[in-house]
PyMOL Python script that loads the backbone (N, CA, C, O; Angstrom):
from pymol import cmd

cmd.read_pdbstr("""\
ATOM      1  N   MET A   1     124.301 127.580  96.087  1.00  0.00           N
ATOM      2  CA  MET A   1     123.881 126.222  95.655  1.00  0.00           C
ATOM      3  C   MET A   1     124.793 125.832  94.267  1.00  0.00           C
ATOM      4  O   MET A   1     125.080 126.533  93.297  1.00  0.00           O
ATOM      5  N   LEU A   2     125.091 124.566  94.552  1.00  0.00           N
ATOM      6  CA  LEU A   2     125.964 123.914  93.466  1.00  0.00           C
ATOM      7  C   LEU A   2     125.522 123.997  92.042  1.00  0.00           C
ATOM      8  O   LEU A   2     126.201 124.323  91.068  1.00  0.00           O
ATOM      9  N   ALA A   3     124.222 123.632  92.091  1.00  0.00           N
ATOM     10  CA  ALA A   3     123.704 123.588  90.676  1.00  0.00           C
ATOM     11  C   ALA A   3     123.585 124.988  89.962  1.00  0.00           C
ATOM     12  O   ALA A   3     123.606 125.049  88.732  1.00  0.00           O
ATOM     13  N   GLU A   4     123.484 125.893  90.596  1.00  0.00           N
ATOM     14  CA  GLU A   4     123.589 127.287  90.018  1.00  0.00           C
ATOM     15  C   GLU A   4     125.118 127.692  89.535  1.00  0.00           C
ATOM     16  O   GLU A   4     125.402 128.339  88.527  1.00  0.00           O
ATOM     17  N   ARG A   5     125.943 127.194  90.422  1.00  0.00           N
ATOM     18  CA  ARG A   5     127.414 127.491  90.155  1.00  0.00           C
ATOM     19  C   ARG A   5     127.943 126.495  88.739  1.00  0.00           C
ATOM     20  O   ARG A   5     128.797 126.889  87.945  1.00  0.00           O
ATOM     21  N   VAL A   6     127.436 125.536  88.668  1.00  0.00           N
ATOM     22  CA  VAL A   6     127.695 124.530  87.738  1.00  0.00           C
ATOM     23  C   VAL A   6     127.003 125.126  86.392  1.00  0.00           C
ATOM     24  O   VAL A   6     127.691 125.363  85.399  1.00  0.00           O
ATOM     25  N   ILE A   7     125.775 125.324  86.416  1.00  0.00           N
ATOM     26  CA  ILE A   7     124.961 126.123  85.290  1.00  0.00           C
ATOM     27  C   ILE A   7     125.761 127.357  84.810  1.00  0.00           C
ATOM     28  O   ILE A   7     126.223 127.447  83.672  1.00  0.00           O
ATOM     29  N   SER A   8     125.886 128.297  85.768  1.00  0.00           N
ATOM     30  CA  SER A   8     126.386 129.541  85.474  1.00  0.00           C
ATOM     31  C   SER A   8     127.802 129.501  84.816  1.00  0.00           C
ATOM     32  O   SER A   8     128.246 130.390  84.089  1.00  0.00           O
ATOM     33  N   SER A   9     128.361 128.513  85.119  1.00  0.00           N
ATOM     34  CA  SER A   9     129.863 128.356  84.600  1.00  0.00           C
ATOM     35  C   SER A   9     130.012 128.190  83.143  1.00  0.00           C
ATOM     36  O   SER A   9     131.096 128.394  82.596  1.00  0.00           O
ATOM     37  N   THR A  10     128.913 127.811  82.468  1.00  0.00           N
ATOM     38  CA  THR A  10     128.803 127.256  80.889  1.00  0.00           C
ATOM     39  C   THR A  10     128.008 128.500  80.162  1.00  0.00           C
ATOM     40  O   THR A  10     127.457 129.463  80.695  1.00  0.00           O
ATOM     41  N   ASN A  11     128.109 128.220  79.012  1.00  0.00           N
ATOM     42  CA  ASN A  11     127.360 129.159  78.068  1.00  0.00           C
ATOM     43  C   ASN A  11     126.115 128.467  77.426  1.00  0.00           C
ATOM     44  O   ASN A  11     125.579 128.887  76.401  1.00  0.00           O
ATOM     45  N   ALA A  12     125.732 127.440  78.077  1.00  0.00           N
ATOM     46  CA  ALA A  12     124.608 126.440  77.568  1.00  0.00           C
ATOM     47  C   ALA A  12     123.323 127.336  77.856  1.00  0.00           C
ATOM     48  O   ALA A  12     123.168 127.998  78.882  1.00  0.00           O
ATOM     49  N   LYS A  13     122.468 127.261  76.848  1.00  0.00           N
ATOM     50  CA  LYS A  13     121.292 127.792  76.838  1.00  0.00           C
ATOM     51  C   LYS A  13     120.123 126.991  77.281  1.00  0.00           C
ATOM     52  O   LYS A  13     119.016 127.457  77.555  1.00  0.00           O
ATOM     53  N   LEU A  14     120.530 125.539  77.333  1.00  0.00           N
ATOM     54  CA  LEU A  14     119.445 124.483  77.592  1.00  0.00           C
ATOM     55  C   LEU A  14     120.286 123.557  78.477  1.00  0.00           C
ATOM     56  O   LEU A  14     121.421 123.143  78.242  1.00  0.00           O
ATOM     57  N   VAL A  15     119.453 123.293  79.617  1.00  0.00           N
ATOM     58  CA  VAL A  15     120.171 122.385  80.549  1.00  0.00           C
ATOM     59  C   VAL A  15     119.265 121.134  80.537  1.00  0.00           C
ATOM     60  O   VAL A  15     118.039 121.233  80.562  1.00  0.00           O
ATOM     61  N   LEU A  16     119.898 119.988  80.501  1.00  0.00           N
ATOM     62  CA  LEU A  16     119.118 118.690  80.557  1.00  0.00           C
ATOM     63  C   LEU A  16     119.401 118.082  81.874  1.00  0.00           C
ATOM     64  O   LEU A  16     120.529 118.140  82.365  1.00  0.00           O
ATOM     65  N   ASP A  17     118.395 117.494  82.465  1.00  0.00           N
ATOM     66  CA  ASP A  17     118.507 116.633  83.637  1.00  0.00           C
ATOM     67  C   ASP A  17     117.684 115.460  83.303  1.00  0.00           C
ATOM     68  O   ASP A  17     116.466 115.457  83.128  1.00  0.00           O
ATOM     69  N   PRO A  18     118.505 114.452  83.234  1.00  0.00           N
ATOM     70  CA  PRO A  18     117.691 113.133  82.938  1.00  0.00           C
ATOM     71  C   PRO A  18     117.126 112.301  84.173  1.00  0.00           C
ATOM     72  O   PRO A  18     116.440 111.283  84.084  1.00  0.00           O
ATOM     73  N   PHE A  19     117.564 112.957  85.395  1.00  0.00           N
ATOM     74  CA  PHE A  19     117.059 112.322  86.548  1.00  0.00           C
ATOM     75  C   PHE A  19     116.457 113.538  87.421  1.00  0.00           C
ATOM     76  O   PHE A  19     117.146 113.902  88.374  1.00  0.00           O
ATOM     77  N   ILE A  20     115.425 114.098  87.221  1.00  0.00           N
ATOM     78  CA  ILE A  20     115.004 115.360  87.709  1.00  0.00           C
ATOM     79  C   ILE A  20     114.926 115.237  89.189  1.00  0.00           C
ATOM     80  O   ILE A  20     115.391 116.112  89.919  1.00  0.00           O
ATOM     81  N   GLY A  21     114.378 114.225  89.620  1.00  0.00           N
ATOM     82  CA  GLY A  21     114.116 114.083  91.134  1.00  0.00           C
ATOM     83  C   GLY A  21     113.198 115.152  91.612  1.00  0.00           C
ATOM     84  O   GLY A  21     112.099 115.306  91.079  1.00  0.00           O
ATOM     85  N   SER A  22     113.641 115.964  92.686  1.00  0.00           N
ATOM     86  CA  SER A  22     112.762 116.872  93.279  1.00  0.00           C
ATOM     87  C   SER A  22     112.946 118.333  92.352  1.00  0.00           C
ATOM     88  O   SER A  22     112.224 119.303  92.585  1.00  0.00           O
ATOM     89  N   GLY A  23     113.767 118.349  91.517  1.00  0.00           N
ATOM     90  CA  GLY A  23     113.917 119.676  90.597  1.00  0.00           C
ATOM     91  C   GLY A  23     114.835 120.362  90.974  1.00  0.00           C
ATOM     92  O   GLY A  23     114.800 121.542  90.627  1.00  0.00           O
ATOM     93  N   THR A  24     115.859 119.945  91.720  1.00  0.00           N
ATOM     94  CA  THR A  24     116.864 121.192  92.139  1.00  0.00           C
ATOM     95  C   THR A  24     117.719 121.822  90.914  1.00  0.00           C
ATOM     96  O   THR A  24     118.047 123.007  90.860  1.00  0.00           O
ATOM     97  N   VAL A  25     118.010 120.903  89.999  1.00  0.00           N
ATOM     98  CA  VAL A  25     118.737 121.687  88.760  1.00  0.00           C
ATOM     99  C   VAL A  25     117.719 122.368  88.084  1.00  0.00           C
ATOM    100  O   VAL A  25     118.086 123.498  87.762  1.00  0.00           O
ATOM    101  N   ALA A  26     116.450 122.065  87.716  1.00  0.00           N
ATOM    102  CA  ALA A  26     115.552 122.641  87.220  1.00  0.00           C
ATOM    103  C   ALA A  26     115.164 124.139  87.670  1.00  0.00           C
ATOM    104  O   ALA A  26     114.893 125.025  86.860  1.00  0.00           O
ATOM    105  N   VAL A  27     115.173 124.314  89.150  1.00  0.00           N
ATOM    106  CA  VAL A  27     115.078 125.576  89.840  1.00  0.00           C
ATOM    107  C   VAL A  27     116.144 126.472  89.562  1.00  0.00           C
ATOM    108  O   VAL A  27     115.891 127.650  89.312  1.00  0.00           O
ATOM    109  N   ALA A  28     117.447 125.992  89.581  1.00  0.00           N
ATOM    110  CA  ALA A  28     118.485 126.621  89.246  1.00  0.00           C
ATOM    111  C   ALA A  28     118.578 127.189  87.875  1.00  0.00           C
ATOM    112  O   ALA A  28     118.879 128.363  87.661  1.00  0.00           O
ATOM    113  N   ALA A  29     118.313 126.327  86.973  1.00  0.00           N
ATOM    114  CA  ALA A  29     118.154 126.762  85.652  1.00  0.00           C
ATOM    115  C   ALA A  29     117.208 127.802  85.354  1.00  0.00           C
ATOM    116  O   ALA A  29     117.454 128.719  84.570  1.00  0.00           O
ATOM    117  N   LYS A  30     115.968 127.643  86.069  1.00  0.00           N
ATOM    118  CA  LYS A  30     115.023 128.732  85.822  1.00  0.00           C
ATOM    119  C   LYS A  30     115.562 130.052  86.513  1.00  0.00           C
ATOM    120  O   LYS A  30     115.464 131.122  85.911  1.00  0.00           O
ATOM    121  N   LYS A  31     116.061 129.991  87.620  1.00  0.00           N
ATOM    122  CA  LYS A  31     116.764 131.023  88.182  1.00  0.00           C
ATOM    123  C   LYS A  31     117.601 131.878  87.407  1.00  0.00           C
ATOM    124  O   LYS A  31     117.597 133.109  87.433  1.00  0.00           O
ATOM    125  N   LEU A  32     118.441 131.002  86.598  1.00  0.00           N
ATOM    126  CA  LEU A  32     119.523 131.626  85.899  1.00  0.00           C
ATOM    127  C   LEU A  32     119.008 131.917  84.805  1.00  0.00           C
ATOM    128  O   LEU A  32     119.810 132.444  84.033  1.00  0.00           O
ATOM    129  N   GLY A  33     117.732 131.756  84.322  1.00  0.00           N
ATOM    130  CA  GLY A  33     117.173 132.270  82.984  1.00  0.00           C
ATOM    131  C   GLY A  33     117.456 131.070  81.744  1.00  0.00           C
ATOM    132  O   GLY A  33     117.371 131.317  80.541  1.00  0.00           O
ATOM    133  N   ARG A  34     117.762 129.905  82.254  1.00  0.00           N
ATOM    134  CA  ARG A  34     118.230 129.004  81.100  1.00  0.00           C
ATOM    135  C   ARG A  34     116.930 128.133  80.966  1.00  0.00           C
ATOM    136  O   ARG A  34     116.128 127.955  81.883  1.00  0.00           O
ATOM    137  N   ASN A  35     116.835 127.638  79.752  1.00  0.00           N
ATOM    138  CA  ASN A  35     115.784 126.574  79.317  1.00  0.00           C
ATOM    139  C   ASN A  35     116.232 125.241  79.937  1.00  0.00           C
ATOM    140  O   ASN A  35     117.420 125.061  80.202  1.00  0.00           O
ATOM    141  N   PHE A  36     115.268 124.272  80.181  1.00  0.00           N
ATOM    142  CA  PHE A  36     115.669 123.267  80.798  1.00  0.00           C
ATOM    143  C   PHE A  36     114.754 121.933  80.212  1.00  0.00           C
ATOM    144  O   PHE A  36     113.637 122.173  79.754  1.00  0.00           O
ATOM    145  N   ILE A  37     115.155 120.821  80.236  1.00  0.00           N
ATOM    146  CA  ILE A  37     114.311 119.480  79.940  1.00  0.00           C
ATOM    147  C   ILE A  37     114.605 118.777  81.226  1.00  0.00           C
ATOM    148  O   ILE A  37     115.791 118.699  81.548  1.00  0.00           O
ATOM    149  N   GLY A  38     113.702 118.257  82.005  1.00  0.00           N
ATOM    150  CA  GLY A  38     113.797 117.150  83.103  1.00  0.00           C
ATOM    151  C   GLY A  38     112.923 115.979  82.766  1.00  0.00           C
ATOM    152  O   GLY A  38     111.773 116.004  82.326  1.00  0.00           O
ATOM    153  N   ILE A  39     113.621 115.029  83.030  1.00  0.00           N
ATOM    154  CA  ILE A  39     113.099 113.616  82.919  1.00  0.00           C
ATOM    155  C   ILE A  39     113.090 112.819  84.158  1.00  0.00           C
ATOM    156  O   ILE A  39     113.924 112.991  85.047  1.00  0.00           O
ATOM    157  N   ASP A  40     112.201 111.996  84.209  1.00  0.00           N
ATOM    158  CA  ASP A  40     112.096 111.029  85.165  1.00  0.00           C
ATOM    159  C   ASP A  40     111.220 109.929  84.968  1.00  0.00           C
ATOM    160  O   ASP A  40     110.295 110.127  84.179  1.00  0.00           O
ATOM    161  N   LYS A  41     111.305 108.767  85.530  1.00  0.00           N
ATOM    162  CA  LYS A  41     110.369 107.733  85.324  1.00  0.00           C
ATOM    163  C   LYS A  41     109.520 107.456  86.610  1.00  0.00           C
ATOM    164  O   LYS A  41     108.698 106.541  86.667  1.00  0.00           O
ATOM    165  N   VAL A  42     109.758 108.236  87.537  1.00  0.00           N
ATOM    166  CA  VAL A  42     108.712 108.171  88.719  1.00  0.00           C
ATOM    167  C   VAL A  42     107.833 109.499  88.666  1.00  0.00           C
ATOM    168  O   VAL A  42     108.307 110.635  88.670  1.00  0.00           O
ATOM    169  N   PRO A  43     106.673 109.226  88.622  1.00  0.00           N
ATOM    170  CA  PRO A  43     105.556 110.336  88.385  1.00  0.00           C
ATOM    171  C   PRO A  43     105.633 111.266  89.582  1.00  0.00           C
ATOM    172  O   PRO A  43     105.501 112.483  89.449  1.00  0.00           O
ATOM    173  N   GLU A  44     105.847 110.681  90.753  1.00  0.00           N
ATOM    174  CA  GLU A  44     105.824 111.520  92.247  1.00  0.00           C
ATOM    175  C   GLU A  44     106.994 112.302  92.085  1.00  0.00           C
ATOM    176  O   GLU A  44     106.760 113.468  92.404  1.00  0.00           O
ATOM    177  N   TYR A  45     108.377 112.087  91.648  1.00  0.00           N
ATOM    178  CA  TYR A  45     109.289 113.186  91.116  1.00  0.00           C
ATOM    179  C   TYR A  45     108.823 114.215  90.605  1.00  0.00           C
ATOM    180  O   TYR A  45     108.865 115.307  91.171  1.00  0.00           O
ATOM    181  N   LEU A  46     108.286 114.011  89.410  1.00  0.00           N
ATOM    182  CA  LEU A  46     108.067 115.101  88.347  1.00  0.00           C
ATOM    183  C   LEU A  46     106.969 115.891  89.016  1.00  0.00           C
ATOM    184  O   LEU A  46     107.062 117.115  88.933  1.00  0.00           O
ATOM    185  N   LYS A  47     106.009 115.409  89.625  1.00  0.00           N
ATOM    186  CA  LYS A  47     104.926 116.256  90.492  1.00  0.00           C
ATOM    187  C   LYS A  47     105.721 117.090  91.558  1.00  0.00           C
ATOM    188  O   LYS A  47     105.383 118.268  91.676  1.00  0.00           O
ATOM    189  N   MET A  48     106.701 116.636  92.319  1.00  0.00           N
ATOM    190  CA  MET A  48     107.390 117.231  93.352  1.00  0.00           C
ATOM    191  C   MET A  48     108.220 118.494  92.500  1.00  0.00           C
ATOM    192  O   MET A  48     108.129 119.663  92.877  1.00  0.00           O
ATOM    193  N   ALA A  49     108.913 118.147  91.482  1.00  0.00           N
ATOM    194  CA  ALA A  49     109.580 119.129  90.732  1.00  0.00           C
ATOM    195  C   ALA A  49     108.604 120.340  90.196  1.00  0.00           C
ATOM    196  O   ALA A  49     108.936 121.525  90.242  1.00  0.00           O
ATOM    197  N   ILE A  50     107.508 119.925  89.745  1.00  0.00           N
ATOM    198  CA  ILE A  50     106.669 120.727  89.250  1.00  0.00           C
ATOM    199  C   ILE A  50     106.015 121.661  90.369  1.00  0.00           C
ATOM    200  O   ILE A  50     105.679 122.810  90.085  1.00  0.00           O
ATOM    201  N   ARG A  51     105.871 121.212  91.454  1.00  0.00           N
ATOM    202  CA  ARG A  51     105.546 122.055  92.633  1.00  0.00           C
ATOM    203  C   ARG A  51     106.571 123.075  93.017  1.00  0.00           C
ATOM    204  O   ARG A  51     106.284 124.231  93.326  1.00  0.00           O
ATOM    205  N   ARG A  52     107.810 122.572  92.980  1.00  0.00           N
ATOM    206  CA  ARG A  52     109.011 123.394  93.622  1.00  0.00           C
ATOM    207  C   ARG A  52     109.184 124.361  92.469  1.00  0.00           C
ATOM    208  O   ARG A  52     109.580 125.470  92.829  1.00  0.00           O
ATOM    209  N   LEU A  53     108.979 124.207  91.155  1.00  0.00           N
ATOM    210  CA  LEU A  53     109.135 125.470  90.133  1.00  0.00           C
ATOM    211  C   LEU A  53     107.843 126.478  90.235  1.00  0.00           C
ATOM    212  O   LEU A  53     107.982 127.681  90.013  1.00  0.00           O
ATOM    213  N   ARG A  54     106.676 125.948  90.557  1.00  0.00           N
ATOM    214  CA  ARG A  54     105.608 126.848  90.759  1.00  0.00           C
ATOM    215  C   ARG A  54     105.762 127.696  91.996  1.00  0.00           C
ATOM    216  O   ARG A  54     105.289 128.830  92.055  1.00  0.00           O
ATOM    217  N   GLU A  55     106.378 127.177  92.908  1.00  0.00           N
ATOM    218  CA  GLU A  55     106.657 127.807  94.247  1.00  0.00           C
ATOM    219  C   GLU A  55     107.768 128.854  94.135  1.00  0.00           C
ATOM    220  O   GLU A  55     107.707 129.814  94.903  1.00  0.00           O
ATOM    221  N   LYS A  56     108.777 128.770  93.259  1.00  0.00           N
ATOM    222  CA  LYS A  56     109.770 129.778  93.102  1.00  0.00           C
ATOM    223  C   LYS A  56     109.445 131.217  92.888  1.00  0.00           C
ATOM    224  O   LYS A  56     108.897 131.487  91.820  1.00  0.00           O
ATOM    225  N   PRO A  57     109.686 132.170  93.709  1.00  0.00           N
ATOM    226  CA  PRO A  57     109.176 133.540  93.590  1.00  0.00           C
ATOM    227  C   PRO A  57     109.785 134.065  92.158  1.00  0.00           C
ATOM    228  O   PRO A  57     110.922 133.849  91.738  1.00  0.00           O
ATOM    229  N   LEU A  58     108.735 134.813  91.513  1.00  0.00           N
ATOM    230  CA  LEU A  58     109.219 135.462  90.413  1.00  0.00           C
ATOM    231  C   LEU A  58     110.248 136.414  90.278  1.00  0.00           C
ATOM    232  O   LEU A  58     110.857 136.542  89.215  1.00  0.00           O
ATOM    233  N   GLN A  59     110.521 137.192  91.425  1.00  0.00           N
ATOM    234  CA  GLN A  59     111.557 138.165  91.667  1.00  0.00           C
ATOM    235  C   GLN A  59     112.970 137.578  91.571  1.00  0.00           C
ATOM    236  O   GLN A  59     113.960 138.289  91.399  1.00  0.00           O
ATOM    237  N   ASP A  60     113.016 136.181  91.697  1.00  0.00           N
ATOM    238  CA  ASP A  60     114.199 135.463  91.638  1.00  0.00           C
ATOM    239  C   ASP A  60     114.629 134.898  90.386  1.00  0.00           C
ATOM    240  O   ASP A  60     115.692 134.290  90.257  1.00  0.00           O
ATOM    241  N   ILE A  61     113.673 135.133  89.326  1.00  0.00           N
ATOM    242  CA  ILE A  61     113.775 134.552  87.980  1.00  0.00           C
ATOM    243  C   ILE A  61     114.285 135.649  86.982  1.00  0.00           C
ATOM    244  O   ILE A  61     113.893 136.807  87.126  1.00  0.00           O
ATOM    245  N   ASN A  62     115.086 135.337  86.050  1.00  0.00           N
ATOM    246  CA  ASN A  62     115.398 136.065  85.113  1.00  0.00           C
ATOM    247  C   ASN A  62     114.355 135.840  83.921  1.00  0.00           C
ATOM    248  O   ASN A  62     114.551 134.978  83.064  1.00  0.00           O
ATOM    249  N   THR A  63     113.406 136.545  83.925  1.00  0.00           N
ATOM    250  CA  THR A  63     112.320 136.272  82.948  1.00  0.00           C
ATOM    251  C   THR A  63     112.441 136.873  81.584  1.00  0.00           C
ATOM    252  O   THR A  63     111.601 136.677  80.705  1.00  0.00           O
ATOM    253  N   ASN A  64     113.554 137.639  81.425  1.00  0.00           N
ATOM    254  CA  ASN A  64     113.929 138.004  80.093  1.00  0.00           C
ATOM    255  C   ASN A  64     114.329 137.100  79.140  1.00  0.00           C
ATOM    256  O   ASN A  64     114.054 137.210  77.944  1.00  0.00           O
ATOM    257  N   SER A  65     115.067 136.071  79.706  1.00  0.00           N
ATOM    258  CA  SER A  65     115.680 135.055  78.912  1.00  0.00           C
ATOM    259  C   SER A  65     114.889 133.679  79.080  1.00  0.00           C
ATOM    260  O   SER A  65     114.997 132.839  78.186  1.00  0.00           O
ATOM    261  N   TYR A  66     114.119 133.431  80.169  1.00  0.00           N
ATOM    262  CA  TYR A  66     113.466 132.387  80.437  1.00  0.00           C
ATOM    263  C   TYR A  66     112.299 132.112  79.631  1.00  0.00           C
ATOM    264  O   TYR A  66     111.316 132.826  79.828  1.00  0.00           O
ATOM    265  N   ARG A  67     112.226 131.089  78.646  1.00  0.00           N
ATOM    266  CA  ARG A  67     111.200 130.766  77.772  1.00  0.00           C
ATOM    267  C   ARG A  67     110.246 129.600  78.160  1.00  0.00           C
ATOM    268  O   ARG A  67     109.052 129.897  78.198  1.00  0.00           O
ATOM    269  N   HIS A  68     110.551 128.468  78.421  1.00  0.00           N
ATOM    270  CA  HIS A  68     109.745 127.233  78.634  1.00  0.00           C
ATOM    271  C   HIS A  68     110.273 126.252  79.528  1.00  0.00           C
ATOM    272  O   HIS A  68     111.459 126.254  79.859  1.00  0.00           O
ATOM    273  N   THR A  69     109.577 125.550  79.866  1.00  0.00           N
ATOM    274  CA  THR A  69     109.619 124.328  80.670  1.00  0.00           C
ATOM    275  C   THR A  69     109.374 123.086  79.977  1.00  0.00           C
ATOM    276  O   THR A  69     108.370 123.056  79.266  1.00  0.00           O
ATOM    277  N   GLN A  70     110.150 121.983  80.052  1.00  0.00           N
ATOM    278  CA  GLN A  70     109.748 120.804  79.301  1.00  0.00           C
ATOM    279  C   GLN A  70     110.160 119.695  80.584  1.00  0.00           C
ATOM    280  O   GLN A  70     111.299 119.566  81.031  1.00  0.00           O
ATOM    281  N   LEU A  71     109.171 119.082  80.962  1.00  0.00           N
ATOM    282  CA  LEU A  71     109.252 117.965  81.908  1.00  0.00           C
ATOM    283  C   LEU A  71     108.671 116.709  81.313  1.00  0.00           C
ATOM    284  O   LEU A  71     107.573 116.758  80.758  1.00  0.00           O
ATOM    285  N   CYS A  72     109.320 115.643  81.397  1.00  0.00           N
ATOM    286  CA  CYS A  72     108.769 114.287  80.608  1.00  0.00           C
ATOM    287  C   CYS A  72     108.894 113.129  81.498  1.00  0.00           C
ATOM    288  O   CYS A  72     109.874 112.970  82.225  1.00  0.00           O
ATOM    289  N   LEU A  73     107.793 112.233  81.435  1.00  0.00           N
ATOM    290  CA  LEU A  73     107.702 111.199  82.354  1.00  0.00           C
ATOM    291  C   LEU A  73     108.260 109.896  81.311  1.00  0.00           C
ATOM    292  O   LEU A  73     107.727 109.695  80.220  1.00  0.00           O
ATOM    293  N   PHE A  74     109.211 109.204  81.741  1.00  0.00           N
ATOM    294  CA  PHE A  74     109.918 108.135  80.863  1.00  0.00           C
ATOM    295  C   PHE A  74     109.276 106.840  81.427  1.00  0.00           C
ATOM    296  O   PHE A  74     109.432 106.556  82.615  1.00  0.00           O
ATOM    297  N   LYS A  75     108.633 106.136  80.682  1.00  0.00           N
ATOM    298  CA  LYS A  75     107.970 104.836  81.253  1.00  0.00           C
ATOM    299  C   LYS A  75     108.812 103.746  80.737  1.00  0.00           C
ATOM    300  O   LYS A  75     108.476 103.177  79.698  1.00  0.00           O
ATOM    301  N   GLY A  76     109.924 103.391  81.400  1.00  0.00           N
ATOM    302  CA  GLY A  76     110.728 102.528  81.004  1.00  0.00           C
ATOM    303  C   GLY A  76     110.347 101.123  81.743  1.00  0.00           C
ATOM    304  O   GLY A  76     109.330 101.165  82.436  1.00  0.00           O
ATOM    305  N   GLU A  77     110.960 100.040  81.683  1.00  0.00           N
ATOM    306  CA  GLU A  77     110.791  98.800  82.221  1.00  0.00           C
ATOM    307  C   GLU A  77     111.068  98.697  83.511  1.00  0.00           C
ATOM    308  O   GLU A  77     110.946  97.615  84.085  1.00  0.00           O
TER     309      GLU A  77
END
""", "prot")
cmd.dss("prot")
cmd.show_as("cartoon", "prot")
cmd.util.cbc("prot")
cmd.orient("prot")
């Protein structure tokens, strides 16, 4: 997956996705044991991302370094 390759090519411990959409970057970050912040102004996208994150099998996740998830709804104009 492209998102995993991009994230793993950095030393970043925190991944910011200001347009989380369906959560592809968040799932990749979680799988690689990175913390992440996902933001979107469409509540349906956040719900979709949360569903995807909950469905990800635990054996695929590096739980030793994964700490928390932050998802935000931005209510802009």
